[in-house]
C-alpha positions in Angstrom: 156.1 190.6 53.9 159.4 191.6 52.1 163.5 189.9 53.3 166.1 190.4 51.9 170.3 190.3 52.4 172.6 192.6 51.5 176.5 191.6 51.6 179.0 193.2 52.5 181.7 194.7 49.0 185.5 195.4 49.8 186.0 199.0 49.2 188.5 200.4 46.8 190.9 201.0 49.3 191.2 197.8 50.5 191.7 196.1 47.4 194.2 198.4 47.1 196.3 197.5 50.0 195.2 193.6 49.2 193.0 193.2 52.3 191.1 190.0 51.0 187.3 189.8 51.1 185.2 186.4 52.7 181.8 184.9 53.2 180.2 185.2 56.4 180.7 181.3 56.8 184.2 181.6 56.0 185.2 184.1 58.1 183.6 182.3 60.8 186.0 179.5 59.5 189.1 181.4 59.6 188.4 183.3 63.3 187.5 179.0 64.5 191.0 178.1 63.4 192.4 180.4 66.0 191.7 178.1 68.9 192.8 175.2 67.3 195.6 176.8 65.9 197.8 179.3 66.7 199.6 179.5 62.6 198.1 183.3 61.8 196.1 184.4 59.3 198.6 185.1 56.8 198.9 180.4 56.9 194.9 180.0 57.2 194.4 182.0 53.7 197.2 180.5 51.5 194.8 177.3 52.3 191.4 179.2 50.4 190.8 178.2 46.9 189.4 182.0 46.2 187.4 180.6 43.6 185.3 178.1 45.6 185.0 179.1 48.7 182.9 176.8 49.5 185.0 174.5 49.5 187.4 175.8 51.0 185.1 175.4 54.3 184.1 172.2 54.3 187.7 170.6 53.1 189.9 173.1 55.5 188.0 173.2 58.7 186.7 169.5 58.7 187.6 169.5 62.0 185.3 171.9 63.7 182.1 171.8 64.7 180.5 174.4 62.7 176.7 173.7 65.2 179.5 175.6 67.8 177.0 179.3 68.7 180.8 180.5 69.4 181.2 179.8 65.6 177.9 181.2 64.6 178.5 185.0 66.3 181.5 185.0 63.8 179.7 184.9 60.7 177.9 188.5 59.8 174.8 188.7 58.2 172.5 191.5 57.5 168.6 191.6 56.2 166.4 194.1 55.4 162.9 192.8 56.5 160.2 195.5 54.6 156.1 194.7 55.4 155.8 193.5 58.7 153.5 195.2 61.5 154.6 197.3 64.0 153.8 194.7 66.9 156.4 192.1 65.0 158.7 194.3 64.8 158.8 195.1 68.8 159.0 191.6 69.0 161.9 191.2 67.0 163.8 194.0 69.2 162.8 192.0 72.2 164.6 189.0 71.5 167.3 191.6 70.0 167.2 194.4 71.5 171.5 195.7 71.2 171.3 193.8 67.2 172.3 197.1 65.1 170.0 198.6 62.9 167.0 200.9 62.8 163.3 200.6 62.1 161.2 203.1 60.0 159.9 205.4 62.5 156.3 207.0 63.6 157.5 210.2 65.0 158.8 211.0 61.5 157.1 208.8 59.2 153.2 209.4 58.0 151.6 206.1 58.1 148.7 205.6 56.3 145.4 203.0 55.7 147.5 201.3 52.2 150.1 200.1 54.6 148.3 197.7 56.5 148.9 193.9 57.7 146.5 191.6 55.7 144.1 189.6 57.8 145.2 186.3 57.0 148.7 187.0 58.1 147.2 188.4 61.1 145.1 185.9 61.7 142.5 187.6 62.2 139.3 184.4 62.4 136.9 185.4 59.2 133.7 186.2 61.2 136.0 189.4 62.9 137.7 190.6 59.6 134.6 193.3 58.9 134.6 194.3 62.9 138.7 194.3 62.7 138.1 196.3 59.1 136.0 198.8 60.6 138.7 199.3 63.5 141.7 199.8 61.4 139.6 202.5 59.5 138.2 204.3 63.1 142.3 204.4 64.0 143.3 206.0 60.9 140.3 208.8 60.6 141.7 209.3 64.7 145.2 209.5 63.2 144.8 212.0 60.4 142.5 213.9 62.3 144.9 214.3 65.6 147.8 215.2 62.8 145.5 217.9 61.5 144.8 219.1 64.7 148.6 219.3 65.8 150.3 220.8 63.2 147.3 222.9 63.3 148.5 223.8 66.6 151.9 224.2 65.8 151.6 226.7 63.1 148.9 228.8 65.3 151.6 228.7 68.2 155.5 228.3 67.7 156.0 228.2 71.7 154.1 225.2 71.6 156.4 223.2 69.6 159.4 224.9 72.0 161.2 225.3 69.1 164.3 228.2 70.0 164.0 231.9 68.5 167.2 231.3 67.2 165.5 228.7 64.8 162.7 231.1 65.1 164.3 234.2 63.6 166.3 232.6 60.8 164.9 233.7 57.5 167.4 231.5 55.6 165.9 228.6 53.2 167.6 226.5 55.9 165.6 228.3 58.7 162.4 227.6 56.8 163.3 224.4 56.5 164.2 223.4 60.0 161.2 224.5 61.5 158.4 223.2 59.5 160.4 219.8 60.1 160.7 220.9 63.7 156.0 221.4 63.9 155.9 218.1 61.3 157.8 216.2 63.8 156.0 217.4 66.8 152.6 216.4 65.5 154.1 213.1 64.4 154.6 212.5 68.1 151.3 213.2 69.5 149.2 211.9 66.7 150.9 208.3 66.5 149.0 207.3 69.1 146.0 206.6 67.4 148.5 204.5 64.9 147.3 200.8 64.6 149.8 198.1 66.0 148.6 196.2 62.2 150.7 199.2 60.7 153.3 197.9 58.5 156.8 199.0 58.7 160.1 198.5 57.5 163.2 196.8 60.1 166.4 196.0 59.2 169.3 194.6 61.2 172.5 193.4 61.3 173.8 191.0 63.8 175.9 187.2 63.8 174.5 184.1 62.0 173.7 182.9 65.9 171.7 186.2 66.7 169.7 185.1 63.6 169.1 182.0 63.9 168.3 182.3 67.7 165.6 184.8 66.6 164.0 182.2 63.3 163.5 180.2 66.6 161.4 182.6 68.7 159.6 183.6 65.0 159.3 179.7 64.3 157.7 178.8 67.3 155.7 181.2 68.7 151.9 181.1 67.9 150.9 183.8 66.0 151.1 183.2 61.9 152.8 186.3 61.0 155.8 185.4 63.6 156.1 182.2 61.8 156.2 182.7 58.4 158.6 185.7 59.2 160.8 183.0 60.7 160.5 180.8 57.3 161.7 183.3 55.0 164.6 185.1 57.4 165.7 180.9 57.7 165.6 180.7 53.7 167.3 184.3 53.4 170.4 182.9 55.8 170.7 179.7 54.3 172.5 181.7 51.6 175.2 182.8 53.2 175.6 180.3 56.2 174.0 177.2 55.5 176.1 174.9 57.7 175.1 176.9 60.2 170.9 177.2 60.3 171.0 173.8 60.8 169.3 175.0 64.4 166.8 177.1 62.9 163.0 175.7 63.9 160.8 175.9 65.6 161.9 174.6 69.4 159.3 172.9 71.8 160.5 174.0 74.9 159.9 178.2 73.0 156.5 177.0 72.2 155.5 176.0 75.3 156.6 178.9 77.1 155.4 181.8 75.2 152.2 179.8 74.9 152.6 179.5 78.3 153.4 183.9 79.0 150.3 184.1 76.7 148.1 182.5 78.9 149.0 184.2 81.8 148.6 187.7 80.2 144.9 186.3 79.8 144.2 184.7 82.5 145.7 188.7 84.5 143.4 190.4 82.0 140.3 188.6 82.5 140.4 190.0 85.8 140.4 193.5 85.0 137.1 194.6 86.0 136.2 197.3 83.4 132.5 197.7 83.3 133.0 199.8 79.0 135.3 201.6 76.9 134.6 204.5 79.1 136.6 203.4 81.9 140.1 202.7 79.0 141.4 206.4 80.3 144.9 207.1 80.5 146.3 205.7 83.4 148.8 207.9 85.5 151.8 205.8 84.8 153.3 205.5 88.3 157.0 204.4 88.7 158.8 202.4 90.9 162.6 202.0 91.1 164.5 198.9 93.1 167.8 199.5 93.6 170.0 197.2 94.9 173.7 198.4 95.6 176.8 196.9 96.7 177.2 195.8 100.3 178.7 198.7 101.8 178.2 201.3 99.4 177.0 204.5 100.7 175.2 207.6 98.8 178.1 208.9 98.3 180.8 205.7 97.0 178.2 206.3 93.8 178.5 210.7 94.2 181.7 209.6 94.0 180.9 207.3 91.1 179.9 209.8 88.9 182.5 212.7 88.9 183.8 213.8 86.0 180.6 212.7 84.3 180.6 215.6 81.8 178.9 214.0 78.6 177.0 210.9 78.7 179.2 208.7 77.3 181.3 209.8 79.7 183.2 207.3 82.8 181.5 206.0 85.8 182.6 204.5 88.6 182.7 200.7 89.7 179.9 201.3 92.7 177.7 201.9 90.0 178.4 200.1 87.6 178.0 197.2 90.1 174.1 198.8 91.6 171.1 196.4 90.6 168.6 198.5 89.1 165.3 197.4 88.3 162.6 200.1 87.3 159.8 200.7 84.7 155.7 202.3 85.3 152.5 200.9 86.0 151.0 202.0 82.4 153.1 202.7 79.2 151.6 203.5 75.6 153.0 201.0 73.4 154.6 203.8 71.5 157.1 204.7 74.5 157.6 201.0 74.8 158.4 200.5 71.4 161.5 203.0 72.1 162.5 202.0 75.2 162.9 198.3 74.4 165.2 199.0 71.5 168.9 199.1 71.8 169.1 198.7 75.5 171.0 196.0 77.5 169.9 194.3 80.3 166.1 192.9 80.9 162.8 194.2 79.1 159.6 192.8 80.2 155.9 194.3 79.3 153.0 192.6 79.9 151.2 193.1 77.1 147.4 193.8 78.2 145.9 196.9 77.7 145.9 199.1 80.8 144.8 202.4 79.1 145.1 204.7 76.5 147.1 207.5 76.2 146.5 210.2 73.4 148.9 213.3 74.4 145.7 215.0 76.0 148.1 216.1 78.3 149.8 218.2 75.9 147.0 220.6 75.0 147.2 224.5 76.1 144.6 226.7 76.8 144.3 228.1 73.3 143.3 224.2 72.6 140.1 223.2 71.3 139.7 220.5 74.5 136.2 218.5 73.4 138.1 218.3 69.9 140.1 216.1 71.5 138.8 214.5 73.6 136.3 212.8 70.7 139.6 211.3 69.5 140.8 210.0 72.7 137.5 208.3 73.4 137.1 207.1 69.8 141.6 205.3 70.9 139.9 204.2 74.3 136.9 202.5 72.8 139.6 200.5 70.4 141.9 200.2 72.6 139.1 198.4 74.7 137.6 196.4 71.9 141.9 194.8 72.1 141.5 194.0 75.2 138.4 192.5 74.9 139.4 190.0 72.0 142.5 188.8 75.2 140.0 188.4 77.8 137.9 185.9 75.3 141.6 183.8 74.3 142.1 185.2 70.5 145.7 185.4 70.5 145.6 188.1 67.8 144.2 190.9 69.8 147.7 192.4 69.2 146.5 193.4 66.1 143.4 195.2 67.6 146.2 197.3 69.7 147.1 201.1 69.4 150.1 203.0 69.8 148.7 204.8 72.2 147.2 200.9 74.1 149.1 201.5 77.8 150.7 197.6 79.6 152.9 197.5 82.1 156.8 197.8 80.9 160.2 196.9 83.2 164.1 197.4 82.4 166.4 195.1 84.4 170.1 196.4 84.2 173.3 198.3 86.1 173.3 201.7 87.7 175.7 203.1 84.8 173.3 201.4 82.1 170.5 203.5 83.7 172.2 206.5 84.6 172.6 206.7 80.9 169.5 205.6 79.4 168.4 208.9 81.7 170.5 210.8 80.4 169.5 209.7 76.4 166.1 210.2 77.0 165.6 213.1 78.5 168.5 215.0 76.6 167.7 216.4 72.7 165.3 215.0 70.5 164.1 212.4 72.8 160.4 211.6 72.9 158.6 214.3 75.0 156.7 211.6 77.0 159.9 209.0 77.9 161.5 211.5 78.6 158.9 211.9 81.4 158.6 208.5 82.3 162.3 208.5 82.7 162.0 212.3 85.0 159.8 210.1 87.3 162.2 207.3 87.6 165.2 209.7 88.0 162.9 211.6 91.1 162.6 208.0 92.8 166.4 207.4 92.1 167.2 211.2 94.1 165.7 210.6 97.0 167.7 207.3 97.3 170.8 209.2 96.3 170.7 212.5 96.5 174.2 213.0 96.0 174.2 212.6 92.2 171.8 215.5 91.6 173.4 217.6 89.1 176.3 215.1 88.1 173.6 213.0 86.1 173.0 215.0 82.6 168.8 215.1 82.8 168.2 217.3 79.6 164.7 219.3 78.9 164.4 217.0 75.9 164.4 219.9 73.7 163.5 219.5 69.5 166.6 219.2 67.7 
């Protein structure tokens, strides 16, 4: 695990124009001064000693309470986090869903067994490490075979990839590279379900000091040692940039109790599942649900008019839609899709992390492909998912590292109508993953049953490849 912050530097154009550069804390302090004085920026900057910005923070703005979270909100910090598990990356995004940042994508990058979390960092008991290593090897073997399977299928039958004719007929080198990329990404999309949640990934986030402190609190209060280790490393890095704003970056007892309570609830619910053997962990049908609560008196026609002139996903949506409360989700979504649906969206998202099935993209097979061969891979994924469930039922918090990206859990999202429409359009549009596009179409079908006037106004896409 490697954690490094990166500072912002003024551009040549900004320097030529006489613009100043401030440390994150000094920027926050300068903004904070506005709440205590209306003297304006030039007057505030005149009090700063460029040779000693830290002293300026202490001496000029001593009247400001630097523990106040609104001050920390004005201090931006960018940190790159290398070598955390896929599971921990998901947990980070669940805490900071609207942060600016990116993560190494399983849809575009081939992962291998060299990049796996150390068993000590994962908290795997010594007597279980041989079994865990065997599971990891089985998972990566299945992933490699699935990747070869889908790559061969894409080469034999270009139609399965849904590559537009205009691209298939492009004989240029650029066109050939684009076709190769589409075929490769097609295979990654379908093979990634066999990747273990313990595979390593990289995450970059740009957030305010306040958000970083809140993330540290969650991580340092967690019962998993990988999370606590990352929390400590992040706190050390933050102290380089915002030392006065990180005093609350510590374990919080109420968070510790809350996280443990949620884990205990998952464990008790898991024990009520009556799977006899791994053969019962088969693909769940992922039934969608939708709850809609429009304002009093708002009708279908009102919601329909709220989308008049809505000609792209960023276009205007009217007040009746923005004021409508929406809760939607599915009883079983693969962890791969949960990770995608979890990032960059407002609202409250909840995943009860209990394995309920295994999704292997078997529904993507066409008659020309060897179903029996692929079923063997699916049974491997089901067996590994069953192992993770058994670990949870036996009260092993490290069970999350036994899961695969194809392991299915329940997932729900509470938001407003305009945000739901935007997500439905985005997640079915160009480049959208085939599986979560189907999930959103299933919810849209329920939406249209309630608001038929919106059909045609919501820009539902065909998730064609980019």
